[in-house]
matplotlib code that plots the C-alpha trace (Angstrom):
import matplotlib.pyplot as plt

x = [144.8, 141.2, 140.0, 137.5, 134.8, 134.7, 131.8, 131.8, 130.3, 126.6, 125.9, 124.2, 120.7, 119.7, 116.8, 113.4, 111.4, 108.9, 105.7, 107.3, 107.9, 111.1, 110.7, 113.4, 114.4, 113.0, 115.6, 117.2, 115.5, 112.3, 110.4, 111.5, 110.2, 107.1, 109.2, 111.2, 107.9, 107.2, 110.5, 109.7, 109.6, 105.9, 106.4, 109.5, 107.5, 105.4, 108.4, 107.5, 104.2, 106.1, 108.5, 105.7, 103.7, 106.8, 107.7, 104.1, 104.0, 107.4, 106.3, 103.1, 104.9, 107.9, 106.6, 109.9, 111.8, 109.1, 109.2, 113.0, 114.3, 111.5, 109.2, 112.1, 114.8, 113.9, 110.5, 111.4, 114.4, 112.5, 109.3, 111.1, 113.1, 109.9, 108.1, 110.8, 109.8, 106.0, 106.6, 108.0, 104.8, 101.7, 99.2, 98.4, 100.6, 98.5, 95.4, 97.4, 99.1, 95.7, 94.6, 97.9, 97.5, 93.9, 94.7, 97.8, 95.8, 93.1, 95.6, 97.3, 94.0, 93.0, 96.4, 96.2, 92.7, 93.9, 96.9, 94.7, 92.2, 95.0, 96.9, 96.8, 94.3, 97.0, 98.7, 95.6, 96.1, 99.7, 98.7, 96.0, 98.5, 100.9, 98.2, 97.1, 100.8, 101.3, 98.4, 99.5, 103.0, 101.7, 99.6, 102.6, 104.8, 102.1, 101.5, 105.2, 105.3, 102.2, 103.9, 107.1, 105.4, 102.5, 101.4, 104.2, 103.6, 100.3, 102.3, 104.5, 104.0, 100.9, 101.2, 99.6, 102.5, 105.1, 103.5, 103.0, 99.2, 97.3, 94.2, 91.6, 87.9, 86.6, 83.4, 80.6, 81.6, 85.1, 83.7, 81.3, 84.2, 86.2, 83.3, 82.9, 86.6, 86.7, 83.6, 85.1, 88.4, 86.7, 84.5, 87.5, 89.4, 86.4, 86.1, 89.8, 89.0, 86.1, 88.3, 90.9, 88.3, 86.8, 90.3, 91.0, 87.6, 86.7, 83.2, 83.7, 86.2, 86.8, 87.7, 90.0, 91.8, 92.2, 93.6, 96.1, 97.5, 94.7, 95.3, 99.1, 99.8, 97.8, 99.4, 102.8, 101.4, 100.2, 103.6, 105.2, 102.7, 103.2, 107.0, 107.0, 105.7, 109.2, 110.5, 108.4, 107.8, 111.0, 109.0, 108.0, 111.6, 111.9, 113.9, 110.9, 107.2, 105.4, 102.9, 99.2, 97.8, 94.3, 92.4, 90.8, 88.2, 87.1, 83.5, 83.9, 85.6, 82.6, 80.2, 82.5, 82.5, 86.3, 87.9, 91.5, 93.6, 97.2, 98.5, 101.6, 102.8, 103.6, 103.7, 101.2, 98.5, 95.5, 92.8, 89.1, 88.6, 85.0, 83.5, 84.0, 87.6, 87.7, 87.9, 90.8, 93.8, 92.9, 92.4, 95.8, 97.4, 95.6, 97.0, 100.4, 100.3, 99.9, 102.8, 104.8, 104.0, 101.1, 98.5, 95.8, 92.9, 92.2, 95.9, 96.0, 93.0, 94.6, 97.9, 96.0, 94.4, 97.8, 99.4, 96.6, 95.8, 99.5, 99.7, 100.0, 97.2, 93.7, 92.0, 94.3, 93.5, 89.8, 90.1, 91.9, 89.4, 86.5, 87.8, 88.2, 84.8, 83.1, 84.3, 83.9, 80.4, 79.4, 80.6, 78.8, 75.6, 75.5, 75.7, 74.0, 72.2, 70.8, 74.2, 75.4, 72.6, 73.2, 76.9, 76.0, 73.7, 76.6, 78.4, 78.5, 76.3, 79.3, 80.4, 76.8, 76.6, 79.9, 78.8, 75.4, 77.1, 79.2, 76.3, 74.3, 77.2, 77.7, 74.0, 73.8, 76.3, 74.6, 73.6, 74.7, 78.1, 79.1, 77.7, 79.8, 82.8, 82.5, 82.0, 85.2, 87.1, 85.9, 87.2, 90.5, 91.0, 90.1, 92.6, 95.4, 95.4, 92.4, 90.0, 87.2, 87.2, 85.8, 84.8, 88.5, 87.9, 86.0, 89.2, 90.4, 88.2, 90.2, 93.3, 91.7, 90.6, 94.0, 95.6, 93.0, 93.9, 97.6, 98.8, 101.5, 105.2, 107.5, 109.3, 112.6, 111.3, 109.9, 113.3, 115.0]
y = [145.1, 144.7, 141.2, 141.2, 138.5, 136.1, 137.5, 134.3, 132.4, 132.9, 133.6, 130.9, 131.9, 132.2, 130.5, 131.6, 133.6, 131.6, 130.8, 131.8, 129.4, 129.5, 129.6, 128.5, 130.9, 130.1, 128.0, 129.6, 128.5, 127.5, 129.5, 127.0, 124.0, 124.0, 123.6, 120.8, 119.0, 119.0, 117.1, 114.1, 110.6, 110.9, 113.6, 112.0, 108.9, 111.0, 110.8, 107.2, 108.4, 110.9, 108.3, 105.8, 108.4, 109.4, 105.8, 105.2, 108.2, 107.3, 103.7, 105.0, 107.1, 104.7, 101.2, 100.1, 101.0, 99.5, 96.2, 95.9, 97.4, 97.0, 94.1, 91.8, 93.2, 94.8, 93.2, 89.5, 89.9, 92.1, 90.1, 86.8, 88.1, 89.3, 86.0, 83.7, 83.5, 83.4, 80.7, 78.4, 78.5, 76.4, 79.0, 82.5, 85.1, 87.7, 87.0, 87.6, 90.7, 92.2, 91.4, 92.9, 96.1, 96.5, 95.9, 98.2, 101.1, 100.6, 100.8, 103.8, 105.6, 104.9, 106.1, 109.2, 110.1, 109.6, 111.9, 114.6, 114.5, 114.6, 117.4, 121.0, 123.2, 124.9, 121.6, 119.7, 121.0, 119.8, 116.3, 116.1, 117.0, 114.3, 111.7, 112.5, 112.6, 109.2, 107.7, 109.4, 108.0, 104.4, 104.8, 106.2, 103.2, 100.8, 102.6, 102.6, 98.8, 98.3, 100.2, 98.2, 94.8, 95.2, 98.6, 99.5, 96.2, 97.6, 99.7, 97.0, 95.7, 93.6, 89.8, 90.0, 92.2, 89.9, 86.7, 88.1, 87.4, 89.7, 91.2, 92.2, 92.1, 88.6, 87.3, 85.5, 82.4, 82.5, 82.9, 79.9, 77.7, 78.7, 77.7, 74.4, 73.6, 74.5, 72.5, 69.5, 69.9, 70.3, 67.2, 65.2, 66.2, 65.3, 61.9, 61.2, 62.2, 59.7, 56.9, 57.8, 58.1, 54.7, 53.1, 54.7, 54.0, 57.6, 59.1, 62.9, 65.4, 66.5, 62.9, 62.7, 65.8, 64.6, 61.3, 63.2, 65.3, 67.8, 71.6, 71.4, 69.1, 71.2, 74.4, 72.9, 71.7, 75.2, 76.6, 74.0, 74.8, 78.5, 78.2, 76.0, 78.9, 80.5, 78.1, 79.9, 83.3, 84.5, 87.0, 84.1, 83.3, 84.4, 83.2, 82.1, 81.4, 81.3, 78.4, 79.4, 79.4, 78.3, 81.1, 80.5, 83.2, 81.6, 81.9, 85.7, 85.7, 83.8, 86.5, 89.1, 87.1, 86.6, 83.4, 84.5, 87.4, 88.3, 90.0, 92.1, 92.8, 89.2, 88.2, 85.4, 83.9, 83.4, 81.0, 80.7, 77.0, 77.0, 75.8, 72.8, 71.9, 71.7, 75.6, 75.9, 74.9, 77.7, 80.2, 79.2, 79.8, 83.1, 84.4, 83.1, 85.1, 88.2, 87.0, 86.8, 90.5, 90.3, 92.3, 92.7, 90.4, 89.3, 88.4, 86.5, 84.5, 83.6, 82.7, 80.4, 78.8, 78.3, 76.9, 74.5, 73.1, 72.2, 70.4, 66.6, 66.3, 65.9, 67.9, 70.8, 70.6, 70.4, 73.4, 75.4, 74.5, 75.3, 78.8, 79.5, 78.1, 80.2, 83.4, 82.3, 81.0, 84.1, 86.2, 84.1, 84.2, 88.0, 87.9, 84.6, 83.0, 80.2, 79.0, 79.3, 77.1, 74.6, 74.3, 74.0, 71.1, 69.1, 69.0, 65.7, 64.9, 65.0, 68.4, 69.7, 68.3, 70.0, 73.4, 73.1, 72.2, 75.3, 77.5, 76.3, 77.1, 80.6, 81.4, 81.2, 84.1, 86.5, 89.8, 93.3, 92.3, 90.8, 93.9, 96.2, 94.0, 94.0, 97.8, 98.2, 95.9, 97.8, 101.1, 99.4, 98.2, 101.6, 103.2, 100.9, 101.3, 99.1, 101.8, 99.3, 98.1, 94.6, 94.6, 93.9, 90.3, 89.9, 90.7, 87.2, 86.0, 88.1, 86.4, 83.0, 83.9, 85.1, 81.9, 79.8, 81.6, 80.6, 84.1, 84.1, 84.7, 81.7, 80.5, 81.7, 85.3, 85.2, 84.3, 87.3]
z = [143.7, 142.9, 141.7, 138.9, 138.6, 135.7, 133.7, 131.6, 134.4, 135.3, 139.0, 140.9, 141.6, 145.2, 146.8, 145.7, 148.2, 150.3, 148.3, 145.0, 142.1, 140.2, 136.4, 134.1, 131.4, 127.9, 126.1, 123.1, 119.9, 121.6, 119.1, 116.5, 118.3, 116.2, 113.1, 114.6, 115.3, 111.6, 111.0, 113.2, 111.7, 111.2, 108.5, 107.1, 106.3, 103.9, 101.6, 100.8, 99.3, 97.2, 96.0, 95.3, 93.3, 91.3, 90.4, 89.4, 87.1, 85.6, 85.0, 83.4, 80.8, 80.2, 79.6, 78.0, 81.2, 83.3, 81.5, 81.2, 84.4, 86.9, 85.9, 84.8, 87.0, 90.3, 90.9, 90.5, 92.9, 95.4, 95.5, 95.7, 98.7, 100.4, 99.6, 100.9, 104.6, 104.0, 101.4, 104.1, 106.1, 105.2, 106.2, 104.8, 106.4, 104.6, 106.8, 110.0, 108.4, 107.8, 111.4, 112.8, 110.8, 111.8, 115.5, 115.3, 113.7, 116.3, 119.2, 117.6, 117.2, 120.8, 122.1, 119.9, 121.2, 124.8, 124.1, 122.6, 125.5, 128.1, 126.4, 127.7, 125.7, 123.8, 122.9, 121.7, 118.1, 118.1, 119.4, 116.7, 114.0, 115.3, 115.2, 111.7, 110.5, 112.0, 110.1, 106.9, 107.5, 107.9, 104.7, 102.8, 103.7, 102.7, 99.4, 98.6, 99.3, 97.1, 94.2, 94.5, 94.9, 92.6, 91.4, 88.9, 87.0, 85.8, 83.3, 81.9, 78.3, 78.0, 77.8, 74.3, 73.2, 74.7, 73.3, 69.9, 70.0, 67.7, 69.3, 66.8, 66.1, 65.5, 63.9, 65.6, 63.7, 65.1, 68.6, 68.0, 66.8, 69.9, 72.2, 70.4, 70.7, 74.4, 75.1, 73.4, 75.2, 78.6, 78.0, 77.0, 80.1, 82.2, 80.5, 81.4, 85.0, 85.1, 83.9, 86.5, 89.2, 88.3, 88.4, 91.8, 93.3, 94.0, 93.3, 93.2, 91.9, 95.5, 96.5, 93.4, 94.4, 98.0, 96.8, 94.7, 97.6, 98.1, 98.1, 98.8, 95.9, 93.5, 94.8, 94.0, 90.6, 89.8, 90.6, 88.3, 85.5, 85.7, 86.0, 82.9, 80.9, 81.2, 78.6, 76.0, 77.8, 79.6, 81.6, 83.9, 84.9, 88.5, 91.6, 93.6, 93.3, 96.7, 96.6, 96.8, 100.4, 101.6, 103.4, 106.8, 106.1, 102.8, 103.6, 104.0, 100.6, 99.1, 100.5, 98.8, 95.5, 95.6, 94.4, 95.1, 96.1, 95.4, 98.5, 97.6, 101.1, 101.7, 98.0, 98.5, 96.4, 98.7, 97.6, 98.6, 99.4, 100.4, 97.1, 94.8, 94.2, 90.4, 89.7, 92.3, 90.1, 87.6, 90.4, 91.8, 88.4, 88.0, 91.3, 90.5, 87.2, 89.4, 91.5, 88.2, 87.7, 85.2, 87.0, 84.3, 85.1, 81.5, 81.1, 84.4, 83.3, 80.0, 81.6, 84.0, 81.0, 79.3, 82.4, 83.4, 79.9, 79.4, 82.7, 83.0, 85.6, 84.1, 86.9, 86.2, 82.5, 83.2, 85.5, 82.8, 80.1, 82.4, 83.1, 79.4, 78.5, 81.1, 79.5, 75.9, 76.3, 78.2, 75.3, 72.8, 74.8, 74.5, 70.7, 69.8, 72.7, 70.5, 69.5, 73.0, 74.3, 71.5, 72.5, 76.2, 75.4, 74.0, 77.3, 79.0, 82.0, 84.3, 83.1, 83.5, 87.0, 88.0, 86.6, 88.4, 91.7, 91.4, 90.4, 93.5, 95.7, 94.4, 94.5, 98.2, 98.6, 96.3, 97.9, 98.8, 100.1, 96.8, 95.0, 97.1, 96.7, 93.0, 93.0, 95.1, 92.8, 89.8, 91.3, 92.1, 88.5, 87.1, 89.4, 88.2, 84.4, 83.7, 82.5, 81.7, 85.3, 85.7, 82.0, 81.3, 82.3, 79.0, 77.1, 77.9, 75.0, 72.6, 73.7, 73.4, 69.9, 69.0, 70.3, 68.4, 65.2, 65.8, 65.0, 67.6, 67.0, 66.8, 69.9, 68.4, 68.1, 71.6, 73.0, 71.4]

ax = plt.figure().add_subplot(projection="3d")
ax.plot(x, y, z, "-o")
ax.set_aspect("equal")
plt.show()
């Protein structure tokens, strides 16, 4: 009987002839390896960009959904969760986040260049594609995080709509009366500060602030002032406000003409501390308004004014009135410079001295860096539903005028 070999088993190859190299047979499906390379994690991360863009476009065209579901539902819970750990630290995590990202990208680029240079000639293109896909993947994740922690809120209902303030054209006389009222309120707050400073034996506002707990105390005060707005405006009700943080690189921020930055990736309000202290409480409240989901600059300014001027601390009230007066008098100066000058002349000597000190500080940082920073900020605002760019800051005056007219809805209607 003849035995047949099992044809299902492959014969064991014999030794290769001397001097010859054995080559392994090409694996089945190797021709599809190029397609498999396109499905690595680098390319899959691009899905985050698609999701972020889709959410942005949906939010843009559905403001009711954005306000109700995202800005008052998803965003407060998500941003509070992200903010929790950074809020426990006394320093700005955002600064170190930026440094870490910059170092990480630098290392990634260096390793990618090395990989491309070491690759075989036919594989250099594949290595380049992988490197580019990796960068795009990182950018996609960051973009998605930006949309979830900041960007979609640009398309919510405006604060004017939520507060019932009627924005309309106003006369020069109304603007003049607004400036006169703000000048009087600012002077009164400064007078109260002078009395307190005399009683406590301090000579400057910076010393007064230090005697009352310094940056940390006013950061907590700003959180309290903005949180208190929730009693009238429910949109400010959120699980957590992360206290504002001082920035180590404050001098660099001054050169860039930046007073504060809301950093969405850590949900932190970062404050430039290199100048006089009295504008800081309003800056803190402004950045906390962003943290509450109000991204429009004019609205954040107005919210800061509301929060600070209703605070118990005289320095916070002075800061809020100073912020509002800056914008109102600037608007009046454009339409009636003589009236603006006359109102400015009524300010107390102490108020004038404070404003001159701040002007001297800011003047030393004027230059091309500030101009480029403002241009970049203008482009950012225009890309995020603020089509007037930095000119949208001037709209705060319309909100101030509307509030001065008292044409807001009752608290009962606002709660509904």
